[in-house]
C-alpha positions as CSV (number, residue, x, y, z in Angstrom):
1,M,11.9,-36.5,-23.8
2,A,13.5,-33.7,-21.9
3,P,11.4,-31.4,-19.9
4,T,10.5,-27.9,-21.3
5,K,12.3,-24.7,-20.1
6,T,9.0,-23.8,-18.4
7,R,8.9,-27.0,-16.4
8,E,12.5,-26.5,-15.2
9,N,11.6,-23.2,-13.9
10,V,8.8,-24.7,-11.7
11,G,11.5,-25.9,-9.2
12,A,13.1,-22.5,-8.9
13,D,9.7,-20.9,-8.7
14,M,9.0,-23.3,-5.9
15,D,12.3,-22.6,-4.2
16,R,11.5,-18.9,-4.2
17,Y,8.0,-19.4,-2.9
18,V,9.1,-21.8,-0.1
19,G,11.8,-19.4,0.8
20,T,9.3,-16.5,1.0
21,R,7.1,-18.5,3.2
22,V,10.2,-19.4,5.5
23,R,11.0,-15.8,5.8
24,A,7.5,-14.6,6.5
25,R,6.8,-17.2,9.2
26,R,10.2,-16.7,10.6
27,Q,9.5,-13.0,11.0
28,Q,6.1,-13.6,12.3
29,V,7.3,-15.6,15.3
30,G,10.2,-13.0,15.8
31,I,13.1,-15.3,15.1
32,S,16.2,-13.8,13.4
33,A,17.8,-15.5,10.5
34,L,20.9,-15.8,12.5
35,A,19.0,-17.6,15.5
36,L,17.4,-20.0,13.0
37,S,20.7,-20.7,11.4
38,K,22.1,-21.5,14.8
39,D,19.3,-23.8,15.8
40,L,19.9,-25.6,12.4
41,D,23.7,-25.6,12.9
42,L,24.1,-24.0,9.6
43,P,25.9,-20.8,8.4
44,R,23.5,-17.8,8.3
45,Q,24.1,-17.6,4.6
46,S,22.2,-20.9,4.2
47,V,19.1,-19.4,5.6
48,D,19.6,-16.2,3.5
49,K,19.9,-18.3,0.3
50,W,16.8,-20.3,1.1
51,E,14.8,-17.2,1.8
52,N,15.9,-15.6,-1.5
53,G,15.2,-18.7,-3.5
54,Q,18.9,-19.2,-4.3
55,A,19.3,-22.5,-2.6
56,R,16.9,-25.5,-2.4
57,M,16.1,-26.9,1.0
58,S,16.0,-30.6,1.5
59,A,13.0,-32.4,2.8
60,G,14.6,-32.9,6.1
61,Q,15.4,-29.3,6.4
62,I,11.9,-28.2,5.5
63,Y,10.6,-30.5,8.3
64,T,13.2,-29.3,10.8
65,V,12.5,-25.6,10.0
66,A,8.6,-26.4,10.2
67,V,9.1,-27.6,13.7
68,L,11.2,-24.8,14.9
69,L,8.8,-22.3,13.4
70,G,5.6,-24.0,14.7
71,V,4.0,-25.0,11.4
72,H,3.6,-28.3,9.6
73,P,5.8,-28.9,6.6
74,G,3.1,-28.4,4.0
75,W,2.5,-24.8,5.3
76,F,5.5,-23.7,3.2
77,F,3.8,-24.8,0.0
78,E,0.2,-23.6,0.7
79,G,-1.1,-21.1,-1.7
80,H,1.4,-21.9,-4.5
81,P,-0.7,-22.2,-7.6
82,V,0.6,-25.8,-8.6
83,S,-2.6,-26.5,-10.5
84,N,-1.2,-24.2,-13.3
85,L,2.6,-25.1,-13.2
86,T,3.5,-24.1,-16.8
87,D,1.8,-20.6,-16.6
88,H,2.9,-19.6,-13.1
89,R,4.3,-16.2,-12.6
90,P,4.6,-14.6,-9.2
91,T,1.6,-12.6,-8.3
92,D,2.1,-9.0,-7.1
93,L,1.4,-10.2,-3.5
94,D,4.2,-12.8,-4.0
95,L,6.6,-9.9,-5.0
96,V,5.4,-7.6,-2.2
97,L,5.9,-10.5,0.4
98,Q,9.6,-10.7,-0.8
99,M,10.2,-7.2,0.4
100,P,12.3,-7.3,3.7
101,D,9.9,-5.0,5.7
102,A,6.6,-6.4,4.3
103,V,5.8,-9.1,6.9
104,P,6.8,-6.9,9.9
105,M,4.7,-4.0,8.7
106,L,1.7,-6.3,7.9
107,M,1.9,-7.9,11.5
108,T,2.1,-4.4,13.0
109,Y,-1.0,-3.2,10.9
110,A,-2.7,-6.4,12.2
111,K,-2.2,-5.2,15.7
112,L,-3.9,-1.8,15.1
113,D,-7.7,-1.2,16.0
114,E,-10.2,-0.3,13.2
115,N,-9.6,3.6,13.5
116,A,-5.7,3.2,13.5
117,R,-6.0,0.9,10.5
118,A,-8.1,3.5,8.7
119,A,-5.6,6.4,9.6
120,A,-2.6,4.2,8.4
121,M,-4.4,3.7,5.2
122,V,-5.1,7.4,4.6
123,L,-1.3,8.1,5.6
124,M,-0.1,5.4,3.2
125,T,-2.3,6.3,0.4
126,A,-1.4,10.0,0.7
127,A,2.3,9.2,0.9
128,A,2.0,7.0,-2.2
129,G,0.1,9.7,-4.3
130,D,-0.2,8.5,-7.8
131,R,2.9,6.5,-8.1
132,E,3.0,3.0,-9.5
133,P,3.9,0.3,-7.0
134,T,7.5,-0.6,-6.9
135,L,9.6,-3.3,-5.0
136,D,12.3,-1.0,-3.8
137,G,10.4,2.3,-3.3
138,K,12.3,3.9,-6.3
139,D,12.2,2.5,-9.7
140,K,12.1,-1.3,-9.7
141,P,8.5,-2.1,-10.9
142,L,6.2,-4.4,-9.1
143,V,4.9,-6.1,-12.2
144,A,5.9,-9.7,-12.2
145,P,8.1,-10.2,-15.3
146,V,7.1,-12.2,-18.3
147,R,9.7,-14.9,-19.1
148,A,11.1,-15.6,-22.5
149,G,8.6,-17.9,-24.4
150,E,5.6,-16.8,-22.3
151,T,2.9,-14.2,-23.2
152,D,0.7,-12.2,-21.1
153,D,-2.7,-13.7,-22.0
154,A,-4.7,-11.3,-19.8
155,D,-5.8,-9.2,-22.8
156,D,-6.9,-12.2,-24.7
157,E,-9.5,-13.3,-22.1
158,P,-13.2,-12.5,-22.9
159,G,-14.1,-9.1,-21.7
160,N,-10.7,-7.7,-21.7
161,G,-10.6,-6.1,-25.1
């Protein structure tokens, strides 16, 4: 029996998730995509494709990247909701972390003291106003898309209707 379409998407979802984690860790330790690609003796485009989920990393590449970025290979998979494979859609946080400036902004925020963090939140809240969250600061919605054949069951849960 052939796997269902949803199961086929699990691998692509994992590729995107691992790529997002590679980019996040790379930015966290301050290594450019070009420097990482040189350390791996690969074209920069390979790292870009991994980070965008457009190419799959081999087990050996995951291991080597983990060593270069100072984490264990399993770190790239941590937090992925593998317990519910058929229903997985990216969360809002997954989508936000795919934004190119998200990790550097969060790392800068983490360096602030309590008063500066409060001031930053006031500034960001005022600047955002009542706009809905977007991925591009313009009109690309942050809401994770529902794939063909899937339904948004949130309204069907007890207490949501």
